[in-house]
N, C-alpha and C positions, 0 to 999 in steps of 0.2 A: 414306626422308625423313630430310633434313638437318637439323642441331643447332638452325638457326633455326627450322626448321619444329616440331620437336619442343617449341621454347619457346614459338613463338606457341600452338602447340594447347594447351599447358597454361594459358597466361593465359588463352585464349578458355574453356576448359572450367570452368575455377576460375572466372571472370567468371559463367559460365552458372548457375552451382551457387550462388553467393551470391545473385544474382538471384531463384532460385526457393526458397532455403532458407527464405525467409517464408511460404513457400506451403503448409508443411507442418503448420499448424496440424490438430491431432487434431479432427474433428467429435464431441463427446463428448456433444452434446446435438442432439434432433431435436424438431418439432413437425408435427401435419398441420393447416394454417391451415384448411384446409375439409374437411369431414366424410368428403366421397366420395375422398378423396385424390389429387385433381387438382391441389392446391398442397401440396408438401411442404418444408420446410428443415431444414437443419440449421447447427449453429456450435458455434465454439470461442473462446475469449479467453485473454489474459494481462492484465497489469497495464495496457496501454495500448493495447491493439487489439482488434477483435472480427473475427472470418473466418465470413461466412454459404457458404453452397451451396444454393443453390434449384431443386427439379427442379418443373415443370409440365408439364401437360396441353397442350402449344399448341408449334407451329413459329413462332409470331409473337413479338412483345416479353412480356416479364416486368417487371411494376411490382413494387415493393417499397420500403415506407416506414414513419416513423415521427411519429405523430401523436399532440397533445397532449390530446384527448379521444374518438381512433378516428373522427373524420369526415376529410374530404379537408383543409380549411382548413387553413392554417399547417404543412402537415406537410412533412417532409424526407424528399424522394423518389430515388428510383435507378431507371432504365428501361433494360432492355437485350435482347439477343438474339443470335441468329446470322443473320446475310445471307450469303447466297451462301459460307456454307463459314468465315466470318469472324466471331467473337464480336465484339461491342459492349457498350459501357457508358458512359451518362450521369447524373451527377448534377444533378435537379430539385430545385425548392421550390414549395408552392404559398401564394399570399397571402391574406388572411383571403376574399377573394370567390372562392378556390377555382381561380384561376386558375394554369395551370402555367406557370414560367419555370426557363430553363437558369442554374445556379448558375455563377457566375464563378469559385468556387474548386471544383475537381472535386475531392472530398474521397474518393470510393469510389475503389478500386484495383481492375480488373479483373483477377484470378487464371486464370481459363480459362473457356471454354463450349465446350459441344457440344450438337449436335440430331440425333435420327434423324426417324423419319417421322411419329412422335407427341408427344414430349418435348424440352423444350428443357432444358439444366442451365448453369447459371451459377454460378462461385464468384468471391465479392470481397471485399474488406477496406478496413476504414477506422479511424481511431483512435477511443477513446471519447469524448476531447473533441477535438474539429475545430478549435476557435476559429474558427470559424463562424459567424458568427449565424444563417444559414439553414438550420444543421445542427442537431439536438437531440443533449445528451447522453445519453449511455448512463452510467446509474448501476445501481445494486442494487433500485432500486423498481420499480414496474409499468409496464412498457412495452406503449402499444396500437400494435401492428403491423397497418399495413394492406396489403392485396394487389390485385393486378389482372394480369390478363391479357388477351391479344387474339389473334385470327388472323392478323394481319398484323403485321410488324415496322414499326418506327420512318421514318419517310419523310423528305424533305428540310423538311414542314413540320411535322415535329413527331409526337409520338404519338395517333393517334386513340382518341377517347373508347371506353372499355372496356365499356361497357353495363353489365349485370347480372354481368360477370366480375369480381366485386369482392365486399370483405369485411374484417373486423377480427378481431382474437384479441388478448387480453391476455397477456402473458407477462413473466416476469420473467427476462432473458436473462442475468444475470450470478449469478443466483442462482436457478437453474431448477427446484428441488423436488428430490425424493429418485428413487433409480432405481426402475425397477418389477420388475427383474430378482431372480428369487427362485429356488429350483432348482424343476428340472423334477420334476413328480407332488407338490409340498406340497400336503399334505391343506387342505381349505378347508369352512366353512359358511356360509349365507347366513342372513341377516335381510332378511327382505322383507316388504312389503305383500303381501296376499292381495286383491287388486280392492278397492282401499277408495275409495269413493265420494267424491269432494270436494267439500264442503260448498258452495253458489253464496252464497260471500262472499269479502271482500279478505283476510285473513288466515285460515288453519287451522292451528294445530298439532296434530299427530296423534300419538300414543302407543299403543305396542303393548308389551308384557311378553313376553319369550322366556327360555326357559333354555337355557345353554350345553351343549354337549355333553357330556355325563358320561364323565369320563376316569379311567383309572386312576391314573396319575401326571401329575405335573405337564409340562405345554406351554408355551410361549410363542407367542403370537400373532407375527408378522414382519411382516405386510402387511396391511394394512384399504384397500379403493378401491369406492367409490360402485358401485352398480348403478343408473342410471337409466331407467327407460322412456322407450326412445325416444320425441321428440316430449315431453317433458317437462323439456325443460334448463332452461326458463326458469319452469318450475311450482317445482319443488322446490330452495326456496330454501336450507335447510342442514336437516344430520342431526347428530343431538347421540345419543350412548350414553350411557346412566348406569347406573351400579350400583344395585341394589335390595337391600334387606332379605333376607338368605339363608336366612329363616323365612317369607318370601312365602308366600301360601295360593295351591296350585298350580292353584285353578281360575280364575285370571287370568292362567294362562301362554295365550298366542297370543290374549287378546283386546284389541281395540284400542277406543279411546275418544279422544273429543277431549281435549286436554290443557287445564289449567288450568279445567276445566268445573267448575260448581258440583256437578254429581252424577258427577264422576269418582271411581273407588273407591278408597276411601283406601289399599290398596295401591299405589296409583302414586303416594302423595307420599312414599313410602321411598325413591324412585329419585332421590337428590340429587346422588351424586357422580358427575363425567363422568370417561368412561374414553377417549373420543375424539370429536373435532368434526371434522365438514367442510364445506364451505358452495361455494356454487356458482360453477361456473366452474373448480373444483380436482380434481386427478386422486385418484390413491391416494396412499397413504404408505407409506411400508418403512422400518420402524425400523436403526438402524445395527445394524452385526454384533454389536455386545456389549449388546444392550439389546432388550427385548421386554415385553409383555403379559403378564403371567401369568395363565395358567387352572390349572386342577385341583388345586390345593391348597385347604385349608381355610380359607384367609382370600381367597381368588379369588373374583370375582365368580361366582354361579352364577345368578341371576335379571337380566335387562337389562332396560332399558327402552328403547327405540328412538321418537325423538322427531323427528318430519319435520314442516321447516316449508313449506308451500304458499301460494305467493303469487300469488293470482288476483284482481288489479286490476282486471280487465276481468269481473267476475262471471261465468266461464263456468258453463253447466251441465252434467251427466251427464259428466264428467272422472271416469275409474276411473283408479285409479293402483297401481301393483305395484312401487314404486323399493324400496332399501334399501340393505344394506352387503353386502360379501363380505369374510370375516375367514379369512386364510392362517394356519395353524397346524404347529408343528414340535416333535416331542419332542427334537430337539438345542437344548439348554438355554444360552441366552445368559446372559453373567457376570452382569447386571444386570436387575432387576424395573423397569419404566418406568412412570411413574403421569405424571398429567397434573394442573396448578394453573391455575385461573381465576383472573385478576387483570384490574384494571380498574375500572369504576365499578359499584358495585351496581345491578342493572336496576329501576327505579323511576320513579315521576312526579316525584320530587324531584329527578330529571336534566332539566335544561329548557334549551332554547336559544332566544332570543328572535328573533321572523322580522326578515326582512331584511339579515341579516349575511355577510356577505362571508368574515369569516374570525374563526370563534367557536371556544374554546378550552375542552375540558373534561378534568379529570385524575381518573384512578382510583389512589389510593396502595394500594400491597402494603405497608403499614407496617414500622418497624423495629420495632416491637412486637410483630406478629403472627410476622413471620420470627424473633425472637428466641426465642420461649415455643417455637413449634413445633420448630424446629431444634433449638434446645438440647434438645430432649426426645429427638428423634426424630432426629438425624444432626447432632451436633456439628461434623463434618468437612464439611459443606453437601452439597451436593447438583448434580449436573450438567444443565444445559439443555441440549439437543440442537436442539430446531426449535422452533417459534413461530407459533401462525395467529393473525393480527390482523383483528378481527371487529366491523365498524360495519355502519349501514344507508344508504339513499339520499344522506341530506347528508353523509355522510363523505367527506373530500377527502385527509385524510393521518393517518397513525398510528404511533405509536412507544412501544416500551417502555424505558423511561430506566432505568439502573440505579446504584444509589449505594452505596457503603460509605464509613460515617463522615461522612456526608454530603458526600462529595465526588463528583463524577459521574465515572462511566467511560463507554467507548463504549456506545451502546444496543445492548440485546440482539437487537431487530430494529426496523426502520423500513421505511415505505413513503410518501415522500413524493408518489406519484402514485397512491392507493388508488382500487381500480376495485370497485364494490359487486357487479358480475357475475364477479369474480374472487379468489377468497380458497381459500386452501390453504397448508399446514404449510409454514414457510420453514427448512429445515434450515440451523443455523449452522454457518458455514465453521469456525468453532474452538470447541468447546463450553465454556460459560460455568459456573463455580463462582459458586452463591449459598451466602452464608455467612450462618451466625445474627447477627442485627443489622444485616443490609443492608436496602434498600427499592428498592420498584420503582414506577415512575410510569407508567401506561398512557396517552397522553396523544392527545386525538383532535381533529383540527382538521375544523369543520364549513362549509358553504355553505347559509344558509337564504336565498339573495336568492331572490324570486319566491314565499315564503309570508307569508301574511297571519296566521298564527295562529303560537300558541309549538308546537315542537317537542318532546314528552314522550318522556322514557325510557321503552322499554315493547317489545312482543312484534313488533308489526306493522312491516314493512318501511318504513312514514311515519312510525313512532316512531322513537326512534334508542338505540343501544349504543356502547359502549366498552369493548371487552374485548380481553384476550389470553391465551390460551390456551397455557399453556408445558409442551412434552413434555419430563420429565426422569429422573433415575435416582441413585441408589436409591429406590425408593418410600416415601413417609412419609407419615404421618397428616393429610395439610392437603390440603384441596381446593379452597376459595375462598381467597381472599386480596384484599381489595376495599373500596370505600370509598363513601360518599354525602354529599354537603357536607349542612348541616342547613338545615331549612326553613324557621326561623324568620329566617335572616339575609336568606335571597332574598325573604319575605315583606315582610319589614320596607322593601328597597329600591322596593317599589310604594306604601308609605306603609300596611300592614295593621298594625293597632295590637294586636287582640284577636281570639280563633278563639271559636267557640261551643264550651262543653265541659258536659258529657263529650261524647269526640269518639264519634260513634253512628253516622256515615256515613262512606263512603268517595269521594270525595275529601273531606275536613272541610270546613266550612262555616264563611266568615269573620264575625264580629261585630259590627267596626266596622274603620274609619270607616263613615260613611252609604253611600258611594259603594258598597260592596262588600258592603255589609250581606247575609245570606241568598245571599250567592254561593259556590259551592265555590271552593277556592285556585285550581284550574285556569282556571275561569271570571273569577275577577279579576285573575289574569295576562293571562289573552287581554285583557281588557277594558282593561288598561293600555296607554296611548299610545306604542310602542316607537318608537326612531329608532336610528339608528346610533350615533349618541354615547349614547345611553340605553344602547343594546345593552353597549357596550365597556366602559362604567361597572359596568353589572351583573356581564361576565365579568371583571371585575379582581375584584368584591368576592366572586364565588362562589371564584376561587380561593383566597382567603386565609379562608375560612370554616372554622369548626372541622368535623370530618366525624366520621361514625359508621363504625366498623370491623365489617367482617365477617371473621373469621378462623374456618372450619368445619373440622372434620373429617372422613374420609369417613364417610357416613352423615349421621344427625340431630345426632351431637354437635358441640361447639363448646369451641375454646379460651376459656380465663377474657378474653382480651382482646376476644371477640365484643362488640359493642354498645358501647364501652365511646367514647366523645367526646376524640378528641385534635385537636390544632391541626396544621395542614399543615409539615413539617420546614422548618427554615430552612438551604437547601441555599445548596451555593457554586458558582461560576460551572461552566455548561454547557462540556462538551467541545466542541473545535473538532472540525468536520467533518474527513474524510478529506483530506491535501492535494492542493489544487485545483490542475490543470494550469495553466502560467502562460501565458497566450497571448502569443505575439509577434505583430509587426505584420506587415501583408501582405505587405510587400517581402520581408522574411526568407523567409516562405514560399514567394514566388515566385522568390526567389534559389536556395533550396534546387532547386527543379522544374528550374531552368534548369540547375543545377549535376548534377542527377540525368540531365539529356537529353545535357548534354556529355559524360557518360560514357558511357551508352550509346552515343553517334556516336563516340565515340575507341574504344569495343570493335569496333564495326561495322569501322572503319580498320583495327585489328588483325588483324581476321580476313581482310580485304580484302588485307591485303599479305602473311598468311600464305599464302593460295591462290594468290598470284603467284610464291611463292618457287620 
């Protein structure tokens, strides 16, 4: 080979390497988009780009998309396959009528594709922000991924209808949750219902008390995962695990009962401190290598109560459930004992949302006073938050846990601008956050009540609402709940209530005056008021400025002294701006870059051709 041939070969191989070096993304995350394994994805990402590999049981086309709602309309879609040995990929979008259009800007880049007798594999990448109005921006919030496939490849007239080979799954592509990997052979124990007959009603909270394993020395729980009975994925809405009084009557062990029921045994009311929370759509949670839930010592949980929320809106009869949790534990101790702090809006009828609102905001405060008192006493150097679960019900659209220090806002602990009621799990923080004495937190929830004719109340049903965030942190301190609730008098004053009947002997309490509300409960009076969007917005503005009742409770049934005090919302400085937004250039620049890339490829091919003739 001549010197010129050596040089040409070097130039070509270098260019070939550079063209593929961007394809070396490590697929560190994966998900099965359909339970039977027919459609699987892997992905990896960096600061600006995300790369996918999809493997589907078909020899026809594969469809993959990002949807604002989980439906087909207004979605960003890519369709590809392998035809006659050659992979292909096309960028599409759908309009509001679900009609499929080829995108003028092809933002997805095909990396490779292959096919055997049963499966097709495609890999492709795109920028997180493509600056194309037909593409969805990919952020750390929940993403509704839609999928489809067909036995035939895309023809001249475009893709044929996929029929029933379609579906959706919510994922956090840029914040995908904790790894499920734990050492092989790790011991575990199950807390599980034993064929509970689910009541014939809309909402049931079912409680059962268990005893943790009797251990001779301290262990750490390192992973917790749900055991949802097959077919009950939409029935079991959430599972909470509470620590109970260690002096519990042993006769209550393994006894199940409907929670919050007038006949519930008194011992069940001693179970108030949240140890773990799981909600619908979530996977299990693995603790970080330096923290775990301590069990086996004198101050650790002995008895626990598992609370399962059954959501049965169709009022089905005869359902028998055996769902629960599996806890993996190890004698190899971590450095820190982990705990949970429940923050947000204290669950109560005083948390109310007017009907017909496109965008209604509620705020639950973990106040400076509560964190000052509890952390100064327990951990003056602060605690480290490493994961957050954001929780709301059907009207919820977005949630974030805001963090303030000396009344100046820091970056949120966690946020989800595309909250999905059917997908709730702990979000590991990319960087742990220290909460110091005197800091404050606000759990902010945005709701949509359009289509509802009456008030939405804070409560236990999925048709009621909650606004909570559960913080997983270390080292463990004696703080279980840090919440707030707006005072009711200011809310009633808005609709014209002047006086309530006293003494209060019924719940909800009854209005005395004015006459139009006389002898109505306060919930009936709120529903009687003629709500409009303008009045709803004015009500929202007032509620966010009302004095609030502070909840600041310890593990068990004890309280910090600040509990029950009335404080005004803090005067906070301007919000942090969001992370830097990609500056979108005009289309001509993008086309120019594409043309330059094509010119470069053509030049490289010309170099190769010249080399071959030397």
